[in-house]
C-alpha positions as CSV (number, residue, x, y, z in Angstrom):
1,X,-0.1,0.1,-0.1
2,X,1.1,3.6,-0.6
3,X,0.3,6.8,1.3
4,X,-2.2,7.9,-1.5
5,X,-4.3,4.5,-0.6
6,X,-3.8,4.8,3.0
7,X,-4.9,8.1,3.1
8,X,-8.2,8.0,1.0
9,X,-9.2,4.7,3.0
10,X,-8.2,6.6,6.4
11,X,-11.0,9.2,5.3
12,X,-13.4,6.6,4.9
13,X,-14.1,6.3,8.4
14,X,-16.9,8.4,9.5
15,X,-20.3,7.3,10.2
16,X,-22.9,8.1,7.5
17,X,-20.6,7.2,4.9
18,X,-22.2,5.7,1.8
19,X,-18.6,4.3,0.4
20,X,-17.7,2.5,3.5
21,X,-20.2,-0.1,4.9
22,X,-19.3,-1.9,8.2
23,X,-21.4,-5.2,8.6
24,X,-20.0,-6.5,11.9
25,X,-18.0,-6.0,14.9
26,X,-16.5,-8.3,17.3
27,X,-15.0,-7.3,20.8
28,X,-12.9,-9.4,22.9
29,X,-12.2,-8.8,26.5
30,X,-9.2,-10.5,28.0
31,X,-7.9,-10.0,31.5
32,X,-4.8,-9.2,32.5
33,X,-2.3,-12.1,33.4
34,X,-4.8,-14.4,32.0
35,X,-4.6,-16.5,28.6
36,X,-8.6,-17.1,28.5
37,X,-11.3,-14.9,26.9
38,X,-13.2,-12.9,30.2
39,X,-16.2,-12.1,27.5
40,X,-17.0,-11.6,23.7
41,X,-19.6,-9.8,22.3
42,X,-20.5,-9.5,18.3
43,X,-23.1,-7.5,16.6
44,X,-24.0,-5.6,13.4
45,X,-22.1,-2.3,13.6
46,X,-25.1,-0.6,12.6
47,X,-26.9,-1.5,16.0
48,X,-24.0,0.6,18.1
49,X,-25.0,3.9,19.2
50,X,-24.2,7.0,17.1
51,X,-21.7,8.0,20.1
52,X,-20.3,4.5,20.3
53,X,-19.8,4.2,16.1
54,X,-17.6,7.6,16.5
55,X,-15.5,6.2,19.1
56,X,-14.7,3.4,17.1
57,X,-14.3,5.4,13.9
58,X,-11.4,7.4,15.8
59,X,-10.3,4.1,16.9
60,X,-9.7,2.7,13.7
61,X,-8.7,6.0,12.0
62,X,-5.4,5.6,14.5
63,X,-4.8,2.6,13.8
64,X,-4.4,3.6,9.9
65,X,-2.0,6.7,11.0
66,X,1.6,7.2,10.8
67,X,4.5,6.5,8.5
68,X,5.1,3.7,6.4
69,X,8.0,1.3,7.6
70,X,7.9,3.4,10.9
71,X,4.7,3.0,12.2
72,X,2.8,1.3,9.3
73,X,4.4,-2.1,7.9
74,X,3.4,-4.1,4.8
75,X,4.3,-7.3,5.5
76,X,4.3,-10.7,3.4
77,X,2.8,-13.7,4.7
78,X,4.8,-16.6,5.3
79,X,3.1,-19.2,3.1
80,X,5.0,-22.4,4.9
81,X,3.6,-21.0,8.1
82,X,1.5,-23.7,10.2
83,X,-2.7,-22.7,11.3
84,X,-1.7,-19.9,8.8
85,X,-3.0,-16.6,9.5
86,X,-3.5,-15.8,6.1
87,X,-5.8,-19.0,5.4
88,X,-7.8,-17.9,8.6
89,X,-8.3,-14.3,7.7
90,X,-9.2,-15.2,4.2
91,X,-11.8,-17.5,5.3
92,X,-13.3,-15.1,7.6
93,X,-13.2,-12.8,4.5
94,X,-15.6,-14.9,2.2
95,X,-17.6,-15.8,4.9
96,X,-21.4,-15.1,4.6
97,X,-22.5,-16.1,8.2
98,X,-21.6,-13.7,10.8
99,X,-21.0,-16.9,13.3
100,X,-18.5,-18.0,10.9
101,X,-16.8,-15.1,10.8
102,X,-17.0,-15.0,14.4
103,X,-15.2,-18.4,15.0
104,X,-12.5,-17.4,12.2
105,X,-11.5,-14.2,15.0
106,X,-11.4,-16.3,17.8
107,X,-8.9,-18.7,16.2
108,X,-7.1,-15.4,15.8
109,X,-7.5,-14.6,19.3
110,X,-6.5,-18.1,20.6
111,X,-3.1,-17.3,18.6
112,X,-2.9,-13.9,20.2
113,X,-3.5,-15.5,23.8
114,X,-0.8,-18.5,23.4
115,X,2.2,-18.4,25.4
116,X,1.6,-14.9,26.3
117,X,-0.1,-12.8,29.0
118,X,-0.9,-9.3,29.3
119,X,-0.1,-7.0,32.1
120,X,-3.5,-5.0,31.8
121,X,-7.0,-6.0,30.7
122,X,-7.5,-5.5,27.0
123,X,-9.9,-5.5,24.2
124,X,-9.3,-6.7,21.0
125,X,-11.7,-5.2,18.3
126,X,-12.3,-6.9,14.7
127,X,-14.5,-5.4,12.0
128,X,-15.5,-6.5,8.9
129,X,-16.7,-4.5,6.2
130,X,-17.0,-3.2,2.3
131,X,-15.1,0.0,0.7
132,X,-16.9,1.1,-2.1
133,X,-14.0,3.0,-4.2
134,X,-15.1,5.5,-7.3
135,X,-13.2,6.2,-10.2
136,X,-13.4,9.5,-12.1
137,X,-16.7,11.6,-12.5
138,X,-19.1,10.3,-15.2
139,X,-19.4,12.4,-18.2
140,X,-20.3,15.7,-17.5
141,X,-22.9,15.9,-20.3
142,X,-24.8,13.2,-18.7
143,X,-27.6,14.0,-16.1
144,X,-26.0,12.4,-12.9
145,X,-22.5,13.6,-12.7
146,X,-21.9,12.0,-9.2
147,X,-19.3,9.3,-8.7
148,X,-20.0,5.7,-10.0
149,X,-18.7,3.4,-7.6
150,X,-16.7,0.6,-9.7
151,X,-14.5,-1.1,-7.2
152,X,-15.4,-3.1,-3.8
153,X,-12.9,-3.8,-1.5
154,X,-14.0,-6.2,1.5
155,X,-11.7,-5.8,4.3
156,X,-11.0,-6.8,7.9
157,X,-9.6,-4.5,10.2
158,X,-8.4,-5.3,13.9
159,X,-7.1,-2.9,16.8
160,X,-5.9,-3.7,20.1
161,X,-6.6,-1.4,23.3
162,X,-5.6,-1.1,26.6
163,X,-7.9,-0.6,29.8
164,X,-7.1,1.9,32.6
165,X,-8.8,2.5,36.0
166,X,-11.3,5.0,36.4
167,X,-10.6,8.2,37.8
168,X,-11.2,8.8,41.2
169,X,-13.2,12.0,42.1
170,X,-14.3,14.0,45.0
171,X,-17.9,15.1,43.9
172,X,-20.1,18.0,44.9
173,X,-23.9,17.0,45.8
174,X,-26.1,20.0,44.8
175,X,-29.1,18.8,46.5
176,X,-28.0,17.4,49.6
177,X,-25.0,19.8,49.9
178,X,-22.5,17.5,51.1
179,X,-19.2,16.3,49.2
180,X,-19.0,12.5,47.6
181,X,-17.0,10.2,46.8
182,X,-17.3,9.0,43.1
183,X,-17.2,5.5,42.9
184,X,-17.0,3.7,39.7
185,X,-15.6,0.4,38.7
186,X,-15.8,-0.1,35.4
187,X,-12.5,-0.1,33.2
188,X,-12.1,2.7,30.5
189,X,-11.1,1.3,27.2
190,X,-8.7,3.5,26.0
191,X,-9.8,3.7,22.1
192,X,-7.5,6.9,21.3
193,X,-4.2,5.0,21.5
194,X,-4.5,1.4,20.1
195,X,-1.6,-0.9,21.0
196,X,-1.5,-2.4,17.7
197,X,-3.6,-3.7,14.9
198,X,-3.9,-4.7,11.3
199,X,-5.6,-4.6,8.1
200,X,-6.4,-7.4,5.5
201,X,-6.0,-7.7,2.7
202,X,-3.9,-5.0,1.5
203,X,-4.7,-3.1,-1.6
204,X,-2.9,-0.7,-4.1
205,X,-5.5,1.5,-6.3
206,X,-8.0,-1.2,-7.3
207,X,-6.4,-4.4,-6.4
208,X,-6.1,-6.1,-3.3
209,X,-3.4,-8.3,-2.3
210,X,-4.2,-11.4,0.0
211,X,-0.4,-12.4,0.5
212,X,0.2,-9.3,2.5
213,X,-1.1,-7.5,5.8
214,X,-0.7,-4.4,7.0
215,X,0.6,-4.0,10.8
216,X,0.1,-1.1,12.9
217,X,2.0,-0.5,15.8
218,X,1.4,2.1,18.5
219,X,4.6,3.5,18.7
220,X,7.0,4.4,16.0
221,X,9.7,1.5,15.6
222,X,8.6,0.0,18.7
223,X,7.1,-3.6,17.0
224,X,6.0,-6.7,18.9
225,X,7.7,-9.2,17.0
226,X,5.8,-12.0,18.7
227,X,2.6,-10.7,17.2
228,X,4.1,-10.2,13.5
229,X,5.4,-13.8,13.8
230,X,3.5,-16.1,15.8
231,X,-0.2,-14.2,15.3
232,X,0.2,-12.7,11.9
233,X,2.6,-15.3,10.4
234,X,4.4,-12.8,8.8
235,X,8.0,-12.9,7.2
236,X,10.9,-11.4,8.3
237,X,11.4,-7.3,7.3
238,X,13.5,-4.4,7.9
239,X,12.1,-1.4,9.1
240,X,12.8,2.0,7.9
241,X,15.2,3.1,10.7
242,X,16.6,-0.3,9.9
243,X,17.1,0.3,6.6
244,X,18.9,3.6,7.0
245,X,21.3,2.3,9.4
246,X,22.1,-0.3,7.1
247,X,22.9,2.4,4.3
248,X,24.7,4.7,6.5
249,X,27.1,1.3,7.4
250,X,27.7,0.6,3.5
251,X,29.0,4.5,3.0
252,X,31.2,3.9,6.0
253,X,32.6,0.5,4.5
254,X,33.4,2.1,1.2
255,X,34.5,5.5,2.1
256,X,36.7,4.0,5.3
257,X,34.7,6.1,7.3
258,X,36.1,9.1,5.7
259,X,34.0,11.6,3.9
260,X,33.6,15.7,4.1
261,X,30.1,17.4,4.7
262,X,30.0,18.4,0.8
263,X,30.3,14.8,-0.2
264,X,27.8,13.5,2.1
265,X,25.4,16.6,1.2
266,X,25.7,15.4,-1.9
267,X,24.9,11.9,-1.4
268,X,21.6,12.9,0.3
269,X,20.7,15.2,-2.8
270,X,21.7,12.3,-4.9
271,X,19.2,10.2,-2.7
272,X,16.4,13.1,-3.0
273,X,16.7,13.1,-6.3
274,X,16.0,9.4,-6.7
275,X,13.2,9.7,-4.8
276,X,11.5,12.5,-7.0
277,X,12.3,10.7,-10.1
278,X,10.4,7.9,-8.3
279,X,7.2,10.1,-7.1
280,X,4.6,7.5,-8.3
281,X,6.8,4.5,-7.1
282,X,7.3,4.9,-3.2
283,X,8.7,1.1,-3.1
284,X,11.7,2.9,-5.1
285,X,14.4,0.5,-4.1
286,X,18.3,0.9,-4.2
287,X,20.5,-2.1,-4.9
288,X,24.4,-2.3,-4.9
289,X,24.5,-1.0,-8.6
290,X,22.4,2.2,-7.6
291,X,24.3,2.8,-4.5
292,X,28.0,2.5,-6.3
293,X,26.1,5.2,-9.1
294,X,25.0,7.2,-6.1
295,X,28.3,7.4,-4.3
296,X,30.1,8.3,-7.8
297,X,27.9,10.7,-8.7
298,X,28.3,12.6,-5.1
299,X,31.7,12.5,-5.5
300,X,33.3,10.0,-3.4
301,X,36.6,8.5,-4.7
302,X,37.8,5.1,-5.4
303,X,34.3,3.6,-5.7
304,X,34.0,0.7,-7.7
305,X,31.6,-2.4,-7.7
306,X,33.5,-4.7,-6.1
307,X,34.0,-2.2,-3.1
308,X,30.2,-1.7,-3.3
309,X,29.6,-5.5,-3.0
310,X,31.7,-6.4,-0.3
311,X,30.4,-3.3,1.8
312,X,26.7,-5.1,1.0
313,X,28.1,-8.2,1.8
314,X,29.7,-7.3,5.1
315,X,26.8,-5.2,6.6
316,X,23.6,-7.4,5.6
317,X,25.3,-10.4,4.4
318,X,23.6,-10.2,0.9
319,X,24.7,-8.6,-1.6
320,X,21.4,-8.5,-3.9
321,X,19.8,-6.9,-0.8
322,X,17.7,-3.9,-1.7
323,X,17.2,-0.4,-0.1
324,X,14.3,1.4,0.5
325,X,15.1,5.0,-0.7
326,X,12.3,6.5,1.2
327,X,13.4,4.8,4.3
328,X,17.2,6.2,3.8
329,X,15.6,9.7,3.5
330,X,11.7,10.0,4.1
331,X,11.8,13.3,4.6
332,X,14.2,15.1,2.7
333,X,12.8,18.9,3.1
334,X,12.3,18.3,7.1
335,X,14.3,15.5,8.6
336,X,16.9,16.4,10.5
337,X,20.8,15.3,10.2
338,X,22.2,15.4,14.1
339,X,25.9,16.8,14.2
340,X,27.5,16.0,17.4
341,X,29.9,17.6,19.1
342,X,31.8,17.8,22.8
343,X,30.7,21.2,22.7
344,X,27.5,21.3,21.0
345,X,24.7,19.2,19.1
346,X,23.4,20.7,16.0
347,X,20.5,19.7,14.3
348,X,20.4,20.7,10.2
349,X,18.6,20.0,7.2
350,X,20.0,17.7,4.7
351,X,20.0,20.4,1.7
352,X,21.7,23.0,4.3
353,X,24.7,20.2,4.6
354,X,26.6,22.0,2.1
355,X,27.0,25.2,4.6
356,X,28.7,23.3,7.1
357,X,32.3,22.6,7.1
358,X,35.0,20.9,9.0
359,X,38.2,22.8,9.3
360,X,41.6,22.7,10.8
361,X,42.3,26.1,11.8
362,X,45.9,26.6,13.7
363,X,46.3,23.0,14.1
364,X,42.3,22.7,15.8
365,X,39.4,20.8,14.3
366,X,36.8,23.5,14.0
367,X,33.2,23.2,12.5
368,X,32.6,26.1,10.0
369,X,29.0,26.9,9.0
370,X,28.4,29.3,6.5
371,X,25.4,31.8,7.4
372,X,23.5,34.6,5.2
373,X,22.0,36.4,7.9
374,X,23.1,37.9,11.5
375,X,23.3,35.1,13.9
376,X,21.3,35.8,17.2
377,X,21.9,34.1,20.3
378,X,19.4,34.5,23.3
379,X,18.1,37.6,21.8
380,X,21.7,39.3,21.1
381,X,22.6,39.5,17.8
382,X,26.2,38.5,17.1
383,X,28.8,41.1,15.5
384,X,31.6,39.6,12.8
385,X,34.8,38.6,14.7
386,X,38.3,38.4,13.0
387,X,39.7,35.3,12.9
388,X,42.8,35.0,15.2
389,X,44.5,32.3,17.5
390,X,44.4,33.1,21.2
391,X,48.6,33.9,20.9
392,X,47.7,36.6,18.3
393,X,44.5,38.4,20.5
394,X,47.2,38.6,23.5
395,X,49.8,40.3,21.1
396,X,47.7,42.5,20.1
397,X,46.9,43.4,23.6
398,X,50.7,44.1,24.3
């Protein structure tokens, strides 16, 4: 799935939307430190009160919100997995009877609770529905100029939410004129911050992909690998953070960890250019030949195919591995590069790295930053100073 498809799908999660039909909702309550279901309830989504529907719609939108490869991950099912979740989900998707769908969802919950307990009560929610996606407008000369739905996308979406104890409050009773302790024992289900979730199947434009599932994590780059491997039965994958780390290590191997700011800036510009050239293809990837080309175009000296191949082999033990360009530099205009020194830590955008130099000044390494305007520190505008050594300054004073 790409950002465009995700954004379009996420926008559909609102009450009374004709292009999104949620047929059933199934909630499962699991007590903490238990591997058994305490209670479960299945019902048509339209039977919920409107306020409840709105709460769940917000929850489902949260599951589908975040950066790809950081918070949302399109994962391929492991075709060799036993008791495959892909098969369970596919059967559930094709089930005509609500009871059959419910049975498949309980099979998934059983996998979630196998050899695992939670330190809090949790609620696992499943919905199944249909997304009606429209194409372009009809002919403007036609009497009806509305959108014509031509694509139906059945789906299953799940969210896992934690519960929290109700707030302890002191109330004032106006009638009896007395202070009362508010006693509430029912736990509150936190639908605003799902712990994790998934969408099946993935889809791009008008094509469903039952071989992939979209996994959502509550916090960026904090993955529940047990859930991914043993519940969803997904194959191993690399996060954007890991992809970026691999690329950095490869560049260090090729350059012997010696690179100046100008060359590094050129590298990021080349990566950005690659992303822009593949704007329609967010999955643009770089193999060792592409990395070799990027480094050569950036001015890295003594780059050859053998050296880059060896770097791929040493870092990831796979010279055929492809790096996702958007993971290396996901947001070129806003992502900061961190410059760490003993004196100060500086954050700078990749395109401005060309204004930074590490120079040798009278035998001392210094960081030189070119600026076009006056520098302001704590509200004070700095005036230009002549570059002198401490010795020169003392001599001038004498």
